[in-house]
N, C-alpha and C positions, 0 to 999 in steps of 0.2 A: 408445170402447173399441180401436177401431181405431185413432183419433187417440190414445189414451194407448201403445197401441204403438209405433205410429210416429215417438212424441216421444221414446219411448225408445230405440229405434232411432239416431234421429239424435243425442240427448245420449251416446250409448257412441262413435259417430264423432268426436265433437268433444271427449269426454274422454279417446280415448287419446291425440288431441294435447296436450292439456295433460296429460297422466299422461306423456308420453316428453319435453318438456321439466320437470317436475318430478322425472324420474327425475334427470337431467342437474343440477339441481340440489341435490338430496338426494345423490349420489356427490362431489359438490366438499364439501357443509358435511360429511360422514362423514370426507371423510380433512383438511379444516385447517379447520372449521367458520367457513367465510365462507360467506355467504349471496354468490352473485355475481347481481347487479343485473344489469349485463351479457350475461349468458347469452345470452338470447334474440337481441340487436344482433348479437352472436357468430354466431346460425346466420343471423340474417336475411342478410350480409357473405356466409357459407357458400355462403346460398342462390342470389345474385345470382353467384357464384364459377358455381357452376355451370348458373345460366342464361344464364350467357355462352359457358360451354362449348357447351353446345344449341349458340346462335347460331353460331357459327361451323364447324358442321358436327360435331360429337362426336354420336356416338348416344349420346342418354338415359339408359342401366344405365351404358356407361362412365363417362360424364362424373359421374354420383352416386359412383361407386366409386373414381374420383380425386379429386374435392372432399371425399369421407370421410374421405379417408387423411390429404388437407391439410388438414381439419381438425382432427385429430389430431394431428399439429403445431403447428397452431396456439394448441391448448391449450398446449402444451407449453410456448412461448416465451412466452405471455400469463404462466403460470406465472413462469418463469425469469427474463422481465425486468419483470414487474409485481408480481405477486403474493408471490415469495421473498422482495423486498428490504425489503418491508413486512410480513410476517409476523408478527413481535413487535409492531408497532405498536399503539395503542390503538384499542379495537369502531371506534370514531368515524370515526378515517383511515381503515380498511379499507373501510368504507361508503360513504368517500366516494369513495375508490380504484376502488371495483366500478361507482361510478355514472357515475367518468369515464371507464370502461369502456364504458358504456352509451351515453354521448353520444359516444364519440368513432370507435365503429364507426358509430354512425347517421351523423356528420357522413362519415363516410370514403364511406357509401353514397350519400349524399346529392351528391359529391364527383364519383364516377367515374363514377356511371348516372342520378343528378338524380331527379327524384320525379316522375316520370311512371310512374303501373304497370302491370304488365306482367304479360300470363300467363304462367304458369309450368306448364310441362308435367307431366304425369300418368305416374306409376308405374302406374297400372289402367285398363281398359279403360271405360268410357263406359255397360256394359250394367247391367239388371239385373232383377229379378225381383218378380211379387208375390204374394207367400204369405198368403192367409189376409184381403184388401185392404191388406196392410203392404208398403209397396213396399220392396224390401233388395236394393242396388245392388254393384257389384264396385267400387266403392270404399269403400265401407263394410267390407265382408270385409276388405279390403287394408288399410285402417287396424288395424282389430283382429289381423290376422293378424300384420304388424307390430309391435305391441304385446307380443302372446302371443309373437314372437320375441325382442325384447328380454326378456322376462323370463325368460324359457328361460335363455337366453344371459348374463346378468349373474348368476342364482341358481347355473345352473352354476360360470363363474368363480368366486365369492366361495365357493362349498363346496365345490367340488372339486378345484380346482388351487391348486399352491403360490403362485401370483402372486395368486391372489383373497385367500386366506388369509395372506399376509404384506400384501395392503391395508389388510385387517381388523385386524390388529394394530399397520398403523402409525396407524390412525383410531383405535386405543381409546387408546393409549398408545405414544407416539412417542418418550421417554425407557427403557420398555424393551425394543420392537421393536430400540431400539438396542443394547441389550446383549446380545442374542441374536444380534446380526447382519442383523439387517433395514434395507436402506438406503431407510430412510425419504423419504427428499427423491426417490429416484426414484419412490416407490412415489407419492409426491404428486403428481407429473409426471405418471407414468403417468395417476393419477385425473383430474387436467384432458383430459387427452389425449381418454382415453375420454369424460369428461361433453362435450366441444365438439362430439367424433363424434354422441351421441345428439341434441344440441340443433339439429345439422344435419337428422339425422333426421325432428326434430319439424317443421323447418322445410320438409324438403322434404312432408311430410304437408299442411299448412296452406297450402301454397304455392297447388295447384290452386283449393281451396276461398277464398280470399280473393287477390284480385292480387299480385302483388309487387311490394313499396315498402320505401322505409327505415324506415316505421313498421308493418308489417305485423304486427310480434313482440310490440309492446309488450300489446296486450290479453291478448295466449297469457301473456303474462310474467304477469299479474297472475293470470290462471286456474291457471296453475302455481303460485304460493305459495302461493293457498290451498288447491292440490290435496296440498302437500308440510306444511303447517299441518295439513287435516284430516288425513292418514294419518302424521304424526309426520316430523320431520325425520330421523331415525337408521334410519330404515324404508323401503330402495328400494320395499319390496311394496307397503307403505303407502302411498306416494307414488301406485304404479302406482294402486292401487284408490282413491285418492283423487280422482285426475283422472279417473276413469269415473264416481263419483258426485255431484264438480263436474259436468261434463257434461250428467247426467242431470238435476240439480238446475235447471240454467241452463236446458234443455227445456222441462222441466216446467213450472218459472215462469213462463219469458217467454210461453209460453200459456195457465196456467191464473190467473194474476194480474193481472190486468188493469191494475191502477194501475204495475206496471213494465212491462209491453207488451217491445216488440224494443229501443227507446230504450235503456233501463231496464237491460238485465241484466246488466250488467254491475255491478248492484248486487249481485249475487246472490254471487260469489264474497267479495266483501266482507263481506257477511250471514256468509259460512260460517266465514271467519276470524275477526271476531270471536265467536261463539258458540264457535266452538270453543277458542279462548286463554279465555275464562270459564269454562267448564266442564271441558273437559281440554287445559291447553296443552301437553301431549306428543303429541297426538294420537290419534287411536285405538290405533294399531301402534307407536307411539314409548314410549319408557322415559321415566321419568321418574326425576331425577337426586334422590338426599337428601345433603342439605349439611347435614354438624352445628355447629353454631354456639354 
């Protein structure tokens, strides 16, 4: 029983990281109906920038704040320079462009910093406590606290602020939003900026658990896609809960399913994605679209 609860705790910590990146994917999808496959590599690039500032002697908290703001500007730049010109293109072309972002940012990290793995600084102390035989670390609590703060911030912005309401309206219907005076393009641009910052937060959370490398976020992106599919692509809350569920499923499955083990645990998010698409394509918290023909 202690092993079971320990796996739950570990799964929640991993799931919170998946949920953070899934939230970034969902924010972009709600705003532009685009799945940004380059989101993880953009986050990796931002994480490298934060690591470089730390290497230059900038305090860790200050470097994270600086790069968090820079990530927001990076998201705006990518939207204006890459996404906006092809926003009316066929879906296939947009997918190719976001895959191009994936390759470009990964190649940029390789070119600037090389392929060597590097230790990434943690925001949390290494302390831990034994509670009824279950090990709970400050890192796990910190990761869950960050996810809770993200959930509260995103929920508060979208529900109680004019900016959030304008972003929701732009995502729902850009044509009607323009008629009532909402600057739709500005809202979409802000959505990409917020998503880039949240993606950086996900990279900051996963960096200490993995070594920093150009391919660090590749597997995390796969789990985040599964989390967004499980929760629903139009539900930020669903993306966060989906990430936690995927993390728990991965932790339990890798231990209690001998044919999976640690080496094949990446099969779990793929299986979750396929199951949800077959049973409930809109996700657990997503809204199904009815089309009359």
